[in-house]
C-alpha positions as CSV (number, residue, x, y, z in Angstrom):
1,M,-9.6,11.1,-13.9
2,N,-8.3,7.7,-13.0
3,Q,-5.4,5.8,-14.6
4,T,-7.6,4.0,-17.0
5,R,-9.1,7.2,-18.2
6,R,-5.7,8.8,-18.4
7,N,-4.5,6.0,-20.7
8,F,-7.6,6.2,-22.8
9,V,-7.3,10.0,-23.3
10,A,-3.6,9.8,-24.2
11,G,-4.2,6.8,-26.5
12,A,-7.1,8.4,-28.2
13,L,-5.2,11.6,-28.9
14,L,-2.3,9.7,-30.5
15,A,-4.6,7.3,-32.5
16,S,-6.5,10.2,-34.0
17,G,-3.4,11.9,-35.2
18,G,-2.8,14.1,-32.1
19,S,0.8,14.8,-31.3
20,G,2.7,13.4,-28.3
21,F,2.7,17.0,-27.1
22,L,-1.1,17.0,-26.9
23,A,-1.1,13.7,-25.1
24,Q,1.3,15.1,-22.5
25,Q,-0.9,18.1,-22.1
26,A,-3.9,15.9,-21.3
27,L,-1.9,14.0,-18.7
28,A,-0.5,17.2,-17.2
29,A,-4.0,18.6,-17.0
30,D,-5.1,15.5,-15.2
31,D,-2.2,15.7,-12.7
32,A,-3.2,19.3,-12.0
33,S,-6.5,17.9,-10.6
34,W,-4.6,16.1,-7.8
35,P,-6.0,15.3,-5.3
36,D,-9.5,14.3,-6.3
37,R,-9.9,11.4,-3.9
38,P,-8.7,10.3,-0.4
39,I,-5.0,9.7,0.3
40,R,-3.6,6.8,2.3
41,L,-0.7,7.5,4.7
42,V,1.0,4.3,5.7
43,V,2.7,4.1,9.1
44,P,5.1,1.1,9.3
45,L,4.7,0.9,13.1
46,P,1.9,0.1,15.5
47,P,-0.7,2.7,16.6
48,G,0.0,4.8,19.6
49,G,3.7,5.4,19.3
50,G,5.5,8.6,18.4
51,A,5.4,8.0,14.6
52,D,1.7,7.3,14.8
53,I,1.1,10.6,16.7
54,V,3.1,12.5,14.1
55,A,1.2,10.8,11.2
56,R,-2.2,11.5,12.6
57,L,-1.5,15.1,13.3
58,I,-0.2,15.7,9.8
59,A,-3.1,13.7,8.3
60,E,-5.6,16.0,10.1
61,K,-3.9,19.2,8.8
62,L,-3.4,17.9,5.2
63,T,-7.1,16.8,5.1
64,T,-8.1,20.4,5.7
65,R,-5.5,22.0,3.3
66,L,-6.0,19.5,0.5
67,G,-9.7,19.2,0.6
68,Q,-9.5,15.4,0.6
69,S,-9.3,12.9,3.5
70,V,-5.8,11.7,4.4
71,V,-6.3,8.4,6.1
72,V,-3.6,6.8,8.4
73,E,-3.1,3.1,7.9
74,N,-0.8,1.2,10.4
75,K,1.2,-1.6,8.8
76,A,3.6,-2.8,11.4
77,G,6.0,-5.7,11.1
78,G,9.4,-6.7,9.8
79,G,11.1,-3.8,11.6
80,T,9.1,-1.3,9.4
81,A,9.9,-3.3,6.2
82,I,6.3,-4.5,5.7
83,G,4.8,-1.1,5.6
84,A,7.6,0.4,3.6
85,Q,7.4,-2.3,1.0
86,S,3.7,-1.9,0.6
87,V,4.3,1.7,-0.4
88,A,7.3,1.0,-2.6
89,T,5.1,-1.4,-4.7
90,A,2.0,0.8,-4.6
91,K,0.7,2.6,-7.7
92,P,2.7,5.9,-8.1
93,D,-0.3,8.1,-8.4
94,G,0.2,10.3,-5.4
95,Y,-2.6,8.6,-3.4
96,T,-0.4,6.3,-1.3
97,L,2.3,7.8,1.0
98,L,4.6,6.5,3.7
99,L,5.7,8.0,7.0
100,G,9.3,6.8,6.6
101,T,11.6,6.5,9.6
102,A,15.3,6.3,10.4
103,T,14.8,2.5,10.6
104,S,12.9,2.0,7.3
105,H,15.2,4.3,5.2
106,A,18.6,4.3,6.9
107,I,19.3,1.5,9.4
108,N,17.5,-1.3,7.5
109,V,19.6,-0.7,4.4
110,T,22.6,-2.1,6.2
111,M,21.1,-4.2,8.9
112,V,18.5,-6.3,7.0
113,K,19.6,-8.9,4.5
114,N,17.5,-9.1,1.4
115,L,15.5,-6.0,2.2
116,P,12.4,-6.2,0.0
117,Y,12.7,-2.6,-1.3
118,N,15.4,-0.1,-2.3
119,A,15.3,2.8,0.1
120,L,16.6,5.2,-2.5
121,K,15.3,3.9,-5.9
122,D,11.8,2.8,-4.9
123,F,10.6,6.1,-3.3
124,T,10.1,9.7,-4.0
125,P,11.2,11.8,-0.9
126,I,8.9,14.7,-0.2
127,S,9.8,16.2,3.1
128,L,11.3,15.4,6.5
129,V,8.7,16.3,9.1
130,A,9.9,15.2,12.6
131,D,13.1,14.9,14.6
132,L,13.0,12.9,17.8
133,P,16.1,13.6,19.7
134,L,17.7,10.8,21.8
135,I,18.9,11.6,25.3
136,L,21.2,9.5,27.5
137,V,19.8,8.5,30.8
138,V,21.5,6.6,33.7
139,H,20.3,5.0,36.9
140,P,21.0,7.3,40.0
141,S,23.3,4.6,41.4
142,V,25.8,5.3,38.5
143,P,28.4,7.7,40.0
144,A,28.4,10.0,37.0
145,N,26.6,13.3,36.4
146,T,28.2,14.2,33.0
147,L,29.0,12.3,29.9
148,P,32.8,12.6,30.5
149,E,32.3,11.2,34.0
150,L,30.3,8.3,32.6
151,V,32.9,7.5,30.1
152,A,35.6,7.4,32.8
153,Y,33.4,5.2,34.9
154,V,32.8,2.7,32.1
155,R,36.5,2.6,31.2
156,S,37.2,1.8,34.9
157,R,34.9,-1.2,34.6
158,P,35.6,-2.8,31.2
159,G,32.9,-5.2,30.1
160,K,30.9,-4.8,33.3
161,V,28.5,-2.0,32.3
162,N,25.4,-2.7,30.3
163,F,23.2,-0.4,28.1
164,A,19.6,-1.2,27.1
165,S,17.9,-0.7,23.8
166,T,14.5,-1.1,22.2
167,G,15.8,-3.9,20.1
168,N,18.6,-5.0,17.8
169,G,19.0,-2.7,14.8
170,S,17.1,0.2,16.5
171,S,18.5,3.8,16.5
172,I,18.5,3.4,20.3
173,Q,21.0,0.5,20.0
174,L,23.1,2.2,17.4
175,A,23.4,5.3,19.6
176,G,24.9,3.1,22.3
177,E,27.3,1.6,19.7
178,M,28.3,5.1,18.7
179,L,29.2,5.9,22.3
180,K,31.3,2.7,22.5
181,I,33.2,3.6,19.4
182,E,33.8,7.3,20.3
183,G,34.6,6.6,23.9
184,K,36.6,3.4,23.2
185,L,34.4,1.6,25.7
186,Q,33.7,-2.0,26.5
187,M,30.0,-2.2,27.2
188,T,27.4,-4.9,26.8
189,H,24.2,-4.3,24.8
190,V,21.0,-5.7,26.3
191,P,18.1,-5.6,23.7
192,Y,14.5,-5.5,24.7
193,Q,11.2,-5.8,22.8
194,G,10.3,-2.1,23.0
195,A,10.9,0.9,25.2
196,S,8.7,-0.1,28.1
197,P,10.6,-3.3,29.2
198,A,14.0,-1.6,28.6
199,L,13.0,1.4,30.8
200,I,11.7,-0.9,33.5
201,D,15.1,-2.5,33.9
202,V,17.0,0.8,33.8
203,L,14.6,2.2,36.4
204,G,15.3,-0.9,38.5
205,G,19.0,-0.5,38.2
206,R,19.4,-3.9,36.5
207,V,20.8,-2.1,33.5
208,E,22.9,1.0,34.0
209,M,21.8,3.2,31.1
210,M,20.1,3.7,27.8
211,F,19.5,6.2,25.1
212,S,15.8,7.1,24.7
213,T,13.5,9.5,23.0
214,I,12.3,12.1,25.4
215,P,8.6,11.3,26.2
216,P,9.1,7.9,27.9
217,V,11.8,9.1,30.3
218,L,10.9,12.8,31.0
219,Q,8.8,12.2,34.1
220,H,11.5,9.9,35.5
221,V,14.2,12.5,34.9
222,T,12.0,15.2,36.5
223,S,11.3,13.0,39.6
224,G,15.0,12.1,40.0
225,K,14.5,8.4,39.2
226,L,16.8,8.8,36.3
227,K,19.7,11.2,35.5
228,A,19.8,12.8,32.0
229,L,23.4,13.4,30.9
230,C,23.2,14.7,27.3
231,V,21.4,14.7,24.0
232,A,22.9,12.8,21.1
233,S,23.1,15.7,18.8
234,P,25.4,18.4,17.3
235,K,23.6,21.0,19.3
236,R,21.1,21.3,22.1
237,T,17.5,20.5,21.6
238,R,14.8,23.1,22.2
239,L,12.8,20.4,24.0
240,M,15.4,20.2,26.8
241,P,17.6,23.3,26.3
242,T,19.6,22.9,29.6
243,L,20.8,19.5,28.5
244,P,24.3,19.6,26.8
245,S,24.8,18.0,23.4
246,T,27.3,15.2,22.8
247,A,29.2,17.4,20.4
248,E,29.8,20.2,22.9
249,L,31.0,17.6,25.4
250,G,33.7,16.3,23.0
251,F,31.9,13.4,21.4
252,P,30.8,14.7,18.0
253,G,30.5,11.2,16.6
254,V,27.7,10.3,18.9
255,V,24.8,11.7,16.9
256,A,21.7,9.7,16.7
257,N,18.0,10.4,16.5
258,S,14.7,9.0,15.3
259,W,13.1,10.9,12.5
260,N,10.0,10.8,10.3
261,G,9.5,11.9,6.7
262,I,6.9,11.7,4.1
263,L,7.6,9.7,0.9
264,A,5.7,8.4,-2.1
265,P,6.4,5.5,-4.5
266,A,9.1,6.2,-7.1
267,N,7.9,8.3,-10.1
268,A,5.1,9.9,-8.2
269,P,3.4,12.8,-10.1
270,R,5.3,16.0,-10.0
271,Q,2.2,18.0,-9.2
272,A,1.5,15.8,-6.2
273,V,5.1,16.0,-4.9
274,E,5.2,19.8,-5.3
275,R,1.9,20.4,-3.7
276,L,2.7,18.1,-0.7
277,S,6.0,19.7,-0.2
278,K,4.4,23.1,-0.1
279,E,1.6,22.0,2.3
280,L,3.9,20.1,4.6
281,S,6.2,23.1,4.9
282,A,3.2,25.2,6.0
283,V,1.8,22.5,8.4
284,M,5.1,22.0,10.2
285,Q,5.2,25.7,11.0
286,M,1.7,25.9,12.4
287,P,1.8,27.0,16.1
288,D,-0.6,24.3,17.3
289,V,1.3,21.6,15.4
290,I,4.6,22.8,17.0
291,D,3.0,22.9,20.5
292,K,1.5,19.4,20.1
293,L,4.6,17.8,18.8
294,K,6.9,19.4,21.4
295,T,4.6,18.0,24.1
296,A,5.2,14.6,22.5
297,G,8.9,15.1,22.5
298,V,9.2,15.8,18.8
299,E,10.8,18.7,16.9
300,P,8.8,19.6,13.8
301,V,11.0,20.2,10.7
302,S,10.6,20.4,7.0
303,N,12.8,20.5,3.9
304,T,12.6,20.2,0.1
305,P,12.4,16.9,-1.7
306,Q,15.9,17.3,-2.9
307,E,17.2,18.1,0.6
308,F,15.3,15.1,2.1
309,A,16.8,12.8,-0.5
310,Q,20.3,14.0,0.4
311,Y,19.5,13.6,4.1
312,I,18.4,9.9,3.6
313,Q,21.6,9.2,1.7
314,S,23.7,10.8,4.4
315,E,21.9,8.8,7.1
316,I,22.5,5.5,5.2
317,T,26.2,6.3,5.0
318,R,26.4,7.3,8.7
319,Y,24.6,4.3,10.1
320,A,26.5,1.9,7.8
321,R,29.7,3.0,9.3
322,V,28.4,2.4,12.8
323,V,27.1,-1.0,11.9
324,Q,30.4,-2.0,10.2
325,I,32.6,-0.9,13.1
326,S,30.4,-2.2,15.9
327,G,29.4,-5.5,14.2
328,A,25.8,-4.9,15.2
329,T,23.4,-7.5,13.8
330,I,19.7,-8.3,13.8
331,D,19.0,-11.8,15.1
């Protein structure tokens, strides 16, 4: 039953003397039929990246479990703002979803002036689905094999050491800013248009180091072309269990990651939210999903809508502090 039909049924019941309770029952019954047509999952980034991989794997599994096609639609641009806004303003019927990111729902809140959506009020969080740990890699010419050694090296060369990122306002940049704050370091941020050009300059020794998700750098760490010093996390990642965490090395404030979560427009139907939450929890525990995501450098996770909402709020607060202290801006 579409929205026009829903309105007709409710109106007819009321006009004919039916109670508001009966109208609500009719609408609730309609919600219970969700989903009865294809669902659109918007990815606010280009095809082929980590978020796109996560979205397409989830879409495939949800298609089977829901009995309706879940179609991935890439809407890149505006630092994820274009795709996020398109979902924020979409009809809240459970048929348009967003693969939200740390950028769209935490970093942009502070970094982007006149953000065209409210990350908290304009969405219904459903579940966190993916954690992409960031690891710190350095060029072999840097005389440091641990994070404390790197901090000592940078302190001995104030203002002379550079760190690369995938662009201003990225979680990659803000991880470097966290290290500057925690280590009381003077380093220069060098932004690039994406991971590939940044990595090229780190591999060439033109920039000393960068934080990165695991997939782009893993082969270079394995071959010895880069040295991996730590993971920016409270604890070690199962993806690289021998790599120490920043917290265990004495830098608990250096915690940064990329993450993905599923959200719907605000006021999405309760039936759809509850069903999606249940199905996503099951999908993220499937052995083949876990294996495929780990191969892509992603840790599958899930939580409740309430937990995801709280997580987004905590991420907004955490990144706002880093932006305020560091003075990071988007050109």
